[in-house]
N, C-alpha and C positions, 0 to 999 in steps of 0.2 A: 431580015438577017437569019441565016440557017441556024438549025438546032445545034449544030457542032460548033459553030462560031459563037453562039450564046454561052454554051457550056464553057469554052474556052476563056471567054470574057469574064464570066463568073468566077473561074478558078483564079484569073489574075487579079480580080477585084478582092477576093478572099484573101490572097497571098498579101496584096497591098495594105488591105484593112488591118491584117493581124500584124504585119510588119510596122505599120504606122503606130500601133498601140503599144507594141513590145519595145520599139525603137525609142519610146519616151523616156525609157529607164536611162537613156544618157543624157537627156535633156529635161523634160518637164515631168519626169516621175515614170511614166510608163506603168509597166507590171510591177517595177519595185516599189513605188510609192504606196500603192494600195496594201502591198504585202508587208512594208515597214509599219504602216499605219495599224494594220490588223494586229501585228505582234506587239505594237507599243502599247494599244489599249489592254491586251492580255497581260502586259508586264505591268502596267502602272495600276490596274485594278485592284490587285492584292494589297498595295501600299494605300489605297484609298480606304478599304474596309477592315484592314488588319490580316493577321495570319491565321484566322479560324478557317481550318481545312473544310469544315462541314458547311460553313457559310458560303465559302468559295464553291464547293461542289453544287450547292443548291442554286446559286446565281451565276455559275460560270456559263452555262448554256445561253442564257439571255445575253451576256457580255459579248461571246462570240458572234452571236447573230446581229446584234447592234454594229459590232466592228465590221461585219461582212457587208451590211447594208452601206455603211459609210464608205467602205473601200470601193463598193460597186459604183457610187455616184461621184467619186472624185474626179474621173475623167470625162463627165458630162459634156464640158465644153469642147472637146475634141472628137466626140462620137459622130457628130452630124453637120454641126454648123460650119467647119472649114470646107467641107465639100459642097454645101449649099452655097457659100458665098462665092467658090471658085467655080460654080456652074456645072459641076461634075454630073449631078443628078440629071440636069438638062440634057447634057451629052449622051448619058446612058439611056434616057428615055428616047431620044432620037434614035437610038440603035436598037429599039424595041425591048429593052429590059425593063421591066416594071418596078416601080419603087418598092412593092411589097418584096419581091425577089431580093432586091438590094438590101432591105432592112433585116431580112432572115439572115443574109450573109453577115451583116454587120453584128447582128445578135449573137451569131456563133463565134466571130472574131473577139468580140467584147468579152463573152463567157470564157473562152480559152486564155485571154490575157489577165484575167483577175480570178474566175472561179477555180481553175485548175491550182494556180499557185496558193490560193488559201486553202485548199484541201491539203495540199502538201505541208503547210505551215500549221495545219490543225493540231497535229501531235504536240508540237512545241507550246501552243497556246494551251492545250488541255493539261500539259504538265505544269504550267504556271499557274493554273486555276485549281490544281488539285482534283481534276477529274479522273475517274476510273477508266480501265481499259474498255469496259462495256459502254460507259458513257461517251468514250472517243469514237467507237464504231458507230453509235447512233448519230453523233455529231457528222461524222465523215458521209453517212448515208443522207443526212438532211441536207448537208452542203451539196451533194451531188444531185439531189432533187430540186433544191430551192434556188441555188445560184442562177440556174439558167432563167428562172423567173425574174431574179433580180436583173439580170442582164437585159431582159426583154423590157422591164419597166424603164431601165436607165435609157435604152435606145429610143423607147417611145417618148420619153419627156424630152430627150435631147433634139428630137425632131419637132416636137411642139413648141419649143422654145428658141429654136434656131433663128437668128436673125434679130431677136428681141434684146433690148438692153438690160444688162444685168441677168442675161439669160441663165447663166451658171448658178447664180443664188436662187432664183425663182425656180429652176429645175430641181434643186435639192429640196425645196419646200413642197414641191408637189410630188416628188418621188417618195418622200418618207411616208405620207399616210397611205399612199398606194400599196406600200411594201409591209404595211403592218400586219396583214393576214399571213405573210410568209414568216415574219418574225414571232407571231404568236405561235403558229403550228410548229415551226422549227424549234423554239425553246421549249414549248409544252411537250415535245415528243420525249424530253427527258425527265418529265416530272412523272411521280408515281400515277399510274393509270393513264399514261399519255401515249399508249402504243399506237392509237389510231392517229396521232399527230402527223406522222410521215405520210399517211395516206392523204390527210387532208392538205399537207404541205405539197405533195406531189399534184393533186387537183388544182390547187391554187397556182402553182407553176405552169401547169399546161394551160390554163385558162390565160394567164398573162401572155405565154408564148402565142396562143391562137388569136388574141386580140392585138398584140403589139404591131405586127407588120402593116395591118390594115389601119390602124389609127394613125401610125407614124407616116404611112405613106399618103393618107388624106391630108395630114398636117403639111407636108412638103409640098403637094399639089396645090393646096390652098395659098401657101406663101408664094408659089410661082405666079399665081393668078393676081 
């Protein structure tokens, strides 16, 4: 398959992946469900701990990052398993498109479907949690740096659990511990003396992005065999 045809195929695959993830908004949630979940957590948390603005400001960053993680893993069952069951990865492999490349495309589509909406909703969450403008800026920077890593972890876990019974529940259990460094550095960047948190967050996210395509592709090939 020529380079131009592969490029055209990848563009079509990316458009399809993104459309599938966003189109779920009319059916099984899509981009709207993670966004609503993200806002619901920020809305309900003040009711749980009371109206203490200082306490909300101290804990708000952690709440936002936990909500971001849960929003990222909500669509795990739709990220890889439907295409594995339908044999699409086998067809793409026969056309000379490596699984690693396909998973990079899937990671980008997943990030656009949940990461960008969360960044747009962050100001609302910050207001609900009594966070300052300076804290909001740090949160937006953190989400920009960290949500690609969450997307990479989500796609990897989806590939590892594709075809397994109760794969969605198992995927959530596997994704949470892997995402702990991102949560720690993301939330810690808003704490006093946490200026280096964004650097560590970016490094963790890049590491996840570097490993994810190869680990996910190996899992898909192992399942095929």
